[in-house]
Biopython code that builds the backbone (N, CA, C, O; Angstrom):
import numpy as np
from Bio.PDB.StructureBuilder import StructureBuilder

atoms = [
    (1, "MET", "N", (47.887, -11.498, 47.940)),
    (1, "MET", "CA", (47.053, -11.787, 49.076)),
    (1, "MET", "C", (47.859, -11.577, 50.351)),
    (1, "MET", "O", (48.963, -12.105, 50.487)),
    (2, "GLU", "N", (47.318, -10.822, 51.265)),
    (2, "GLU", "CA", (47.984, -10.540, 52.532)),
    (2, "GLU", "C", (47.841, -11.736, 53.463)),
    (2, "GLU", "O", (46.756, -12.304, 53.592)),
    (3, "VAL", "N", (48.931, -12.115, 54.109)),
    (3, "VAL", "CA", (48.907, -13.228, 55.047)),
    (3, "VAL", "C", (48.961, -12.671, 56.458)),
    (3, "VAL", "O", (49.851, -11.893, 56.801)),
    (4, "ILE", "N", (48.003, -13.077, 57.262)),
    (4, "ILE", "CA", (47.953, -12.645, 58.656)),
    (4, "ILE", "C", (48.229, -13.877, 59.511)),
    (4, "ILE", "O", (47.523, -14.879, 59.406)),
    (5, "ALA", "N", (49.249, -13.803, 60.352)),
    (5, "ALA", "CA", (49.602, -14.936, 61.204)),
    (5, "ALA", "C", (48.755, -14.913, 62.464)),
    (5, "ALA", "O", (48.516, -13.858, 63.053)),
    (6, "VAL", "N", (48.303, -16.099, 62.866)),
    (6, "VAL", "CA", (47.504, -16.249, 64.070)),
    (6, "VAL", "C", (48.152, -17.319, 64.936)),
    (6, "VAL", "O", (48.459, -18.412, 64.458)),
    (7, "ARG", "N", (48.358, -17.007, 66.197)),
    (7, "ARG", "CA", (48.912, -17.994, 67.132)),
    (7, "ARG", "C", (47.773, -18.565, 67.956)),
    (7, "ARG", "O", (46.917, -17.830, 68.450)),
    (8, "SER", "N", (47.772, -19.893, 68.101)),
    (8, "SER", "CA", (46.737, -20.566, 68.882)),
    (8, "SER", "C", (47.353, -21.730, 69.636)),
    (8, "SER", "O", (48.365, -22.298, 69.225)),
    (9, "THR", "N", (46.726, -22.067, 70.734)),
    (9, "THR", "CA", (47.108, -23.258, 71.475)),
    (9, "THR", "C", (45.951, -24.239, 71.374)),
    (9, "THR", "O", (44.826, -23.932, 71.771)),
    (10, "ILE", "N", (46.237, -25.431, 70.836)),
    (10, "ILE", "CA", (45.197, -26.442, 70.679)),
    (10, "ILE", "C", (45.740, -27.798, 71.104)),
    (10, "ILE", "O", (46.946, -28.042, 71.045)),
    (11, "ASP", "N", (44.844, -28.671, 71.529)),
    (11, "ASP", "CA", (45.216, -30.037, 71.890)),
    (11, "ASP", "C", (45.027, -30.932, 70.669)),
    (11, "ASP", "O", (43.929, -31.023, 70.119)),
    (12, "ILE", "N", (46.099, -31.586, 70.254)),
    (12, "ILE", "CA", (46.053, -32.486, 69.106)),
    (12, "ILE", "C", (46.680, -33.809, 69.528)),
    (12, "ILE", "O", (47.721, -33.827, 70.184)),
    (13, "ASP", "N", (46.044, -34.913, 69.151)),
    (13, "ASP", "CA", (46.576, -36.233, 69.437)),
    (13, "ASP", "C", (47.957, -36.355, 68.777)),
    (13, "ASP", "O", (48.074, -36.273, 67.555)),
    (14, "GLU", "N", (48.988, -36.551, 69.587)),
    (14, "GLU", "CA", (50.371, -36.588, 69.076)),
    (14, "GLU", "C", (50.594, -37.720, 68.076)),
    (14, "GLU", "O", (51.372, -37.570, 67.134)),
    (15, "ARG", "N", (49.919, -38.848, 68.274)),
    (15, "ARG", "CA", (50.086, -39.968, 67.332)),
    (15, "ARG", "C", (49.515, -39.619, 65.971)),
    (15, "ARG", "O", (50.121, -39.915, 64.941)),
    (16, "VAL", "N", (48.349, -38.990, 65.968)),
    (16, "VAL", "CA", (47.723, -38.591, 64.705)),
    (16, "VAL", "C", (48.572, -37.506, 64.032)),
    (16, "VAL", "O", (48.768, -37.518, 62.817)),
    (17, "LEU", "N", (49.065, -36.584, 64.834)),
    (17, "LEU", "CA", (49.913, -35.518, 64.306)),
    (17, "LEU", "C", (51.166, -36.089, 63.653)),
    (17, "LEU", "O", (51.531, -35.695, 62.545)),
    (18, "ALA", "N", (51.820, -37.013, 64.337)),
    (18, "ALA", "CA", (53.044, -37.622, 63.796)),
    (18, "ALA", "C", (52.763, -38.387, 62.510)),
    (18, "ALA", "O", (53.530, -38.298, 61.551)),
    (19, "GLU", "N", (51.666, -39.137, 62.486)),
    (19, "GLU", "CA", (51.324, -39.887, 61.277)),
    (19, "GLU", "C", (50.993, -38.945, 60.124)),
    (19, "GLU", "O", (51.410, -39.180, 58.990)),
    (20, "ALA", "N", (50.247, -37.884, 60.411)),
    (20, "ALA", "CA", (49.885, -36.916, 59.372)),
    (20, "ALA", "C", (51.131, -36.246, 58.797)),
    (20, "ALA", "O", (51.236, -36.054, 57.586)),
    (21, "MET", "N", (52.068, -35.895, 59.666)),
    (21, "MET", "CA", (53.306, -35.265, 59.194)),
    (21, "MET", "C", (54.089, -36.225, 58.302)),
    (21, "MET", "O", (54.696, -35.818, 57.312)),
    (22, "LYS", "N", (54.064, -37.499, 58.668)),
    (22, "LYS", "CA", (54.788, -38.500, 57.877)),
    (22, "LYS", "C", (54.146, -38.691, 56.500)),
    (22, "LYS", "O", (54.834, -38.649, 55.480)),
    (23, "VAL", "N", (52.824, -38.900, 56.474)),
    (23, "VAL", "CA", (52.167, -39.151, 55.184)),
    (23, "VAL", "C", (52.125, -37.909, 54.306)),
    (23, "VAL", "O", (52.100, -38.019, 53.080)),
    (24, "ALA", "N", (52.118, -36.728, 54.918)),
    (24, "ALA", "CA", (52.106, -35.482, 54.139)),
    (24, "ALA", "C", (53.521, -35.073, 53.745)),
    (24, "ALA", "O", (53.709, -34.161, 52.940)),
    (25, "ASN", "N", (54.517, -35.756, 54.319)),
    (25, "ASN", "CA", (55.922, -35.470, 54.026)),
    (25, "ASN", "C", (56.275, -34.012, 54.321)),
    (25, "ASN", "O", (56.873, -33.317, 53.500)),
    (26, "VAL", "N", (55.883, -33.570, 55.529)),
    (26, "VAL", "CA", (56.221, -32.216, 55.981)),
    (26, "VAL", "C", (57.078, -32.321, 57.237)),
    (26, "VAL", "O", (57.051, -33.332, 57.939)),
    (27, "ARG", "N", (57.833, -31.269, 57.510)),
    (27, "ARG", "CA", (58.762, -31.316, 58.632)),
    (27, "ARG", "C", (58.286, -30.555, 59.859)),
    (27, "ARG", "O", (58.774, -30.801, 60.962)),
    (28, "THR", "N", (57.342, -29.634, 59.688)),
    (28, "THR", "CA", (56.907, -28.839, 60.831)),
    (28, "THR", "C", (55.390, -28.927, 61.007)),
    (28, "THR", "O", (54.651, -29.220, 60.068)),
    (29, "LYS", "N", (54.959, -28.669, 62.220)),
    (29, "LYS", "CA", (53.519, -28.650, 62.507)),
    (29, "LYS", "C", (52.843, -27.537, 61.733)),
    (29, "LYS", "O", (51.719, -27.700, 61.259)),
    (30, "LYS", "N", (53.522, -26.402, 61.600)),
    (30, "LYS", "CA", (52.966, -25.273, 60.848)),
    (30, "LYS", "C", (52.700, -25.678, 59.404)),
    (30, "LYS", "O", (51.633, -25.390, 58.861)),
    (31, "GLU", "N", (53.674, -26.350, 58.780)),
    (31, "GLU", "CA", (53.490, -26.811, 57.401)),
    (31, "GLU", "C", (52.273, -27.740, 57.302)),
    (31, "GLU", "O", (51.472, -27.641, 56.373)),
    (32, "LEU", "N", (52.158, -28.635, 58.274)),
    (32, "LEU", "CA", (51.054, -29.588, 58.265)),
    (32, "LEU", "C", (49.708, -28.882, 58.406)),
    (32, "LEU", "O", (48.769, -29.188, 57.672)),
    (33, "ILE", "N", (49.610, -27.951, 59.334)),
    (33, "ILE", "CA", (48.350, -27.225, 59.541)),
    (33, "ILE", "C", (47.997, -26.406, 58.303)),
    (33, "ILE", "O", (46.848, -26.419, 57.860)),
    (34, "ASP", "N", (48.977, -25.690, 57.737)),
    (34, "ASP", "CA", (48.725, -24.907, 56.514)),
    (34, "ASP", "C", (48.237, -25.808, 55.382)),
    (34, "ASP", "O", (47.242, -25.506, 54.723)),
    (35, "LEU", "N", (48.940, -26.908, 55.163)),
    (35, "LEU", "CA", (48.574, -27.843, 54.107)),
    (35, "LEU", "C", (47.180, -28.424, 54.351)),
    (35, "LEU", "O", (46.365, -28.514, 53.434)),
    (36, "SER", "N", (46.924, -28.810, 55.581)),
    (36, "SER", "CA", (45.636, -29.417, 55.929)),
    (36, "SER", "C", (44.476, -28.451, 55.706)),
    (36, "SER", "O", (43.447, -28.829, 55.147)),
    (37, "LEU", "N", (44.642, -27.218, 56.140)),
    (37, "LEU", "CA", (43.578, -26.231, 55.966)),
    (37, "LEU", "C", (43.321, -25.932, 54.496)),
    (37, "LEU", "O", (42.171, -25.839, 54.068)),
    (38, "LYS", "N", (44.388, -25.782, 53.729)),
    (38, "LYS", "CA", (44.228, -25.529, 52.288)),
    (38, "LYS", "C", (43.527, -26.698, 51.613)),
    (38, "LYS", "O", (42.655, -26.501, 50.766)),
    (39, "GLU", "N", (43.909, -27.916, 51.987)),
    (39, "GLU", "CA", (43.295, -29.099, 51.395)),
    (39, "GLU", "C", (41.826, -29.223, 51.793)),
    (39, "GLU", "O", (40.999, -29.624, 50.975)),
    (40, "LEU", "N", (41.496, -28.887, 53.026)),
    (40, "LEU", "CA", (40.104, -28.914, 53.472)),
    (40, "LEU", "C", (39.255, -27.921, 52.683)),
    (40, "LEU", "O", (38.159, -28.256, 52.234)),
    (41, "VAL", "N", (39.755, -26.715, 52.518)),
    (41, "VAL", "CA", (39.025, -25.691, 51.756)),
    (41, "VAL", "C", (38.833, -26.155, 50.319)),
    (41, "VAL", "O", (37.738, -26.028, 49.771)),
    (42, "ARG", "N", (39.882, -26.690, 49.703)),
    (42, "ARG", "CA", (39.813, -27.187, 48.325)),
    (42, "ARG", "C", (38.769, -28.297, 48.206)),
    (42, "ARG", "O", (37.968, -28.307, 47.271)),
    (43, "LYS", "N", (38.786, -29.228, 49.158)),
    (43, "LYS", "CA", (37.846, -30.346, 49.144)),
    (43, "LYS", "C", (36.402, -29.867, 49.290)),
    (43, "LYS", "O", (35.516, -30.327, 48.570)),
    (44, "LYS", "N", (36.172, -28.959, 50.205)),
    (44, "LYS", "CA", (34.812, -28.474, 50.434)),
    (44, "LYS", "C", (34.293, -27.680, 49.242)),
    (44, "LYS", "O", (33.110, -27.755, 48.913)),
    (45, "ARG", "N", (35.176, -26.916, 48.592)),
    (45, "ARG", "CA", (34.753, -26.188, 47.380)),
    (45, "ARG", "C", (34.343, -27.163, 46.284)),
    (45, "ARG", "O", (33.338, -26.955, 45.605)),
    (46, "ARG", "N", (35.129, -28.237, 46.113)),
    (46, "ARG", "CA", (34.800, -29.255, 45.107)),
    (46, "ARG", "C", (33.469, -29.916, 45.434)),
    (46, "ARG", "O", (32.656, -30.158, 44.542)),
    (47, "GLU", "N", (33.245, -30.212, 46.726)),
    (47, "GLU", "CA", (31.980, -30.826, 47.131)),
    (47, "GLU", "C", (30.799, -29.918, 46.808)),
    (47, "GLU", "O", (29.763, -30.386, 46.338)),
    (48, "ARG", "N", (30.955, -28.611, 47.060)),
    (48, "ARG", "CA", (29.874, -27.670, 46.745)),
    (48, "ARG", "C", (29.614, -27.606, 45.249)),
    (48, "ARG", "O", (28.462, -27.589, 44.815)),
    (49, "LEU", "N", (30.687, -27.570, 44.457)),
    (49, "LEU", "CA", (30.524, -27.563, 42.997)),
    (49, "LEU", "C", (29.815, -28.819, 42.531)),
    (49, "LEU", "O", (28.902, -28.761, 41.707)),
    (50, "LEU", "N", (30.236, -29.943, 43.055)),
    (50, "LEU", "CA", (29.644, -31.212, 42.661)),
    (50, "LEU", "C", (28.162, -31.254, 43.017)),
    (50, "LEU", "O", (27.344, -31.705, 42.214)),
    (51, "ALA", "N", (27.812, -30.793, 44.205)),
    (51, "ALA", "CA", (26.412, -30.773, 44.623)),
    (51, "ALA", "C", (25.585, -29.836, 43.756)),
    (51, "ALA", "O", (24.407, -30.087, 43.499)),
    (52, "LYS", "N", (26.208, -28.762, 43.311)),
    (52, "LYS", "CA", (25.499, -27.757, 42.534)),
    (52, "LYS", "C", (25.339, -28.147, 41.069)),
    (52, "LYS", "O", (24.299, -27.876, 40.468)),
    (53, "PHE", "N", (26.366, -28.784, 40.483)),
    (53, "PHE", "CA", (26.391, -28.964, 39.034)),
    (53, "PHE", "C", (26.342, -30.394, 38.540)),
    (53, "PHE", "O", (26.355, -30.606, 37.327)),
    (54, "GLY", "N", (26.288, -31.365, 39.395)),
    (54, "GLY", "CA", (26.194, -32.717, 38.865)),
    (54, "GLY", "C", (26.773, -33.762, 39.786)),
    (54, "GLY", "O", (27.175, -33.473, 40.913)),
    (55, "LYS", "N", (26.808, -34.973, 39.289)),
    (55, "LYS", "CA", (27.200, -36.115, 40.103)),
    (55, "LYS", "C", (28.514, -36.749, 39.647)),
    (55, "LYS", "O", (28.805, -37.873, 40.055)),
    (56, "PHE", "N", (29.309, -36.090, 38.833)),
    (56, "PHE", "CA", (30.577, -36.664, 38.399)),
    (56, "PHE", "C", (31.722, -36.027, 39.183)),
    (56, "PHE", "O", (31.643, -34.851, 39.537)),
    (57, "PRO", "N", (32.787, -36.788, 39.459)),
    (57, "PRO", "CA", (33.932, -36.225, 40.181)),
    (57, "PRO", "C", (34.660, -35.185, 39.326)),
    (57, "PRO", "O", (34.966, -35.439, 38.161)),
    (58, "LEU", "N", (34.928, -34.052, 39.887)),
    (58, "LEU", "CA", (35.578, -32.960, 39.181)),
    (58, "LEU", "C", (37.019, -32.871, 39.675)),
    (58, "LEU", "O", (37.277, -32.379, 40.774)),
    (59, "ASP", "N", (37.948, -33.345, 38.863)),
    (59, "ASP", "CA", (39.347, -33.364, 39.276)),
    (59, "ASP", "C", (40.163, -32.481, 38.336)),
    (59, "ASP", "O", (41.065, -32.952, 37.643)),
    (60, "ILE", "N", (39.825, -31.182, 38.328)),
    (60, "ILE", "CA", (40.573, -30.236, 37.511)),
    (60, "ILE", "C", (40.943, -29.034, 38.370)),
    (60, "ILE", "O", (40.290, -28.734, 39.370)),
    (61, "SER", "N", (41.994, -28.366, 37.960)),
    (61, "SER", "CA", (42.445, -27.190, 38.707)),
    (61, "SER", "C", (41.683, -25.950, 38.232)),
    (61, "SER", "O", (40.991, -25.969, 37.215)),
    (62, "ALA", "N", (41.837, -24.884, 39.000)),
    (62, "ALA", "CA", (41.186, -23.627, 38.637)),
    (62, "ALA", "C", (41.691, -23.123, 37.289)),
    (62, "ALA", "O", (40.910, -22.611, 36.487)),
    (63, "SER", "N", (42.990, -23.264, 37.036)),
    (63, "SER", "CA", (43.540, -22.790, 35.753)),
    (63, "SER", "C", (43.007, -23.624, 34.589)),
    (63, "SER", "O", (42.749, -23.087, 33.511)),
    (64, "GLN", "N", (42.840, -24.934, 34.797)),
    (64, "GLN", "CA", (42.269, -25.774, 33.749)),
    (64, "GLN", "C", (40.815, -25.382, 33.473)),
    (64, "GLN", "O", (40.380, -25.339, 32.323)),
    (65, "LEU", "N", (40.078, -25.099, 34.541)),
    (65, "LEU", "CA", (38.691, -24.666, 34.390)),
    (65, "LEU", "C", (38.620, -23.337, 33.635)),
    (65, "LEU", "O", (37.761, -23.147, 32.774)),
    (66, "GLN", "N", (39.522, -22.431, 33.964)),
    (66, "GLN", "CA", (39.579, -21.133, 33.284)),
    (66, "GLN", "C", (39.827, -21.318, 31.780)),
    (66, "GLN", "O", (39.187, -20.658, 30.962)),
    (67, "LYS", "N", (40.750, -22.208, 31.416)),
    (67, "LYS", "CA", (41.049, -22.480, 30.013)),
    (67, "LYS", "C", (39.822, -23.050, 29.295)),
    (67, "LYS", "O", (39.516, -22.670, 28.165)),
    (68, "MET", "N", (39.120, -23.975, 29.977)),
    (68, "MET", "CA", (37.929, -24.555, 29.372)),
    (68, "MET", "C", (36.867, -23.491, 29.130)),
    (68, "MET", "O", (36.197, -23.505, 28.098)),
    (69, "ARG", "N", (36.711, -22.577, 30.068)),
    (69, "ARG", "CA", (35.727, -21.508, 29.928)),
    (69, "ARG", "C", (36.093, -20.552, 28.801)),
    (69, "ARG", "O", (35.209, -20.047, 28.109)),
    (70, "SER", "N", (37.382, -20.297, 28.607)),
    (70, "SER", "CA", (37.798, -19.363, 27.562)),
    (70, "SER", "C", (37.590, -19.923, 26.168)),
    (70, "SER", "O", (37.567, -19.158, 25.205)),
    (71, "HIS", "N", (37.439, -21.232, 26.027)),
    (71, "HIS", "CA", (37.230, -21.862, 24.722)),
    (71, "HIS", "C", (35.768, -22.016, 24.377)),
    (71, "HIS", "O", (35.441, -22.537, 23.310)),
    (72, "GLU", "N", (34.874, -21.575, 25.256)),
    (72, "GLU", "CA", (33.433, -21.702, 24.972)),
    (72, "GLU", "C", (32.971, -20.674, 23.984)),
    (72, "GLU", "O", (31.791, -20.640, 23.635)),
]
sb = StructureBuilder()
sb.init_structure("model")
sb.init_model(0)
sb.init_chain("A")
sb.init_seg("    ")
for serial, (resi, resn, name, xyz) in enumerate(atoms, 1):
    if name == "N":
        sb.init_residue(resn, " ", resi, " ")
    sb.init_atom(name, np.array(xyz, "f"), 0.0, 1.0, " ", f" {name:<3s}", serial, name[0])
structure = sb.get_structure()
């Protein structure tokens, strides 16, 4: 997958940023933003799956899902 870097200037509450960096155990703002965006996408995909296929929490990875499908 090709990675394209994008530079942006945004206003972020410094207290929230500092707390997020601490709880996420990351050292840079870039790491925090990358992690946050990936986690948001992952969460929203799970929400869509859940809405589409049922009401139980789905806490499996893509590779685990692939293995389950291959055994059908």
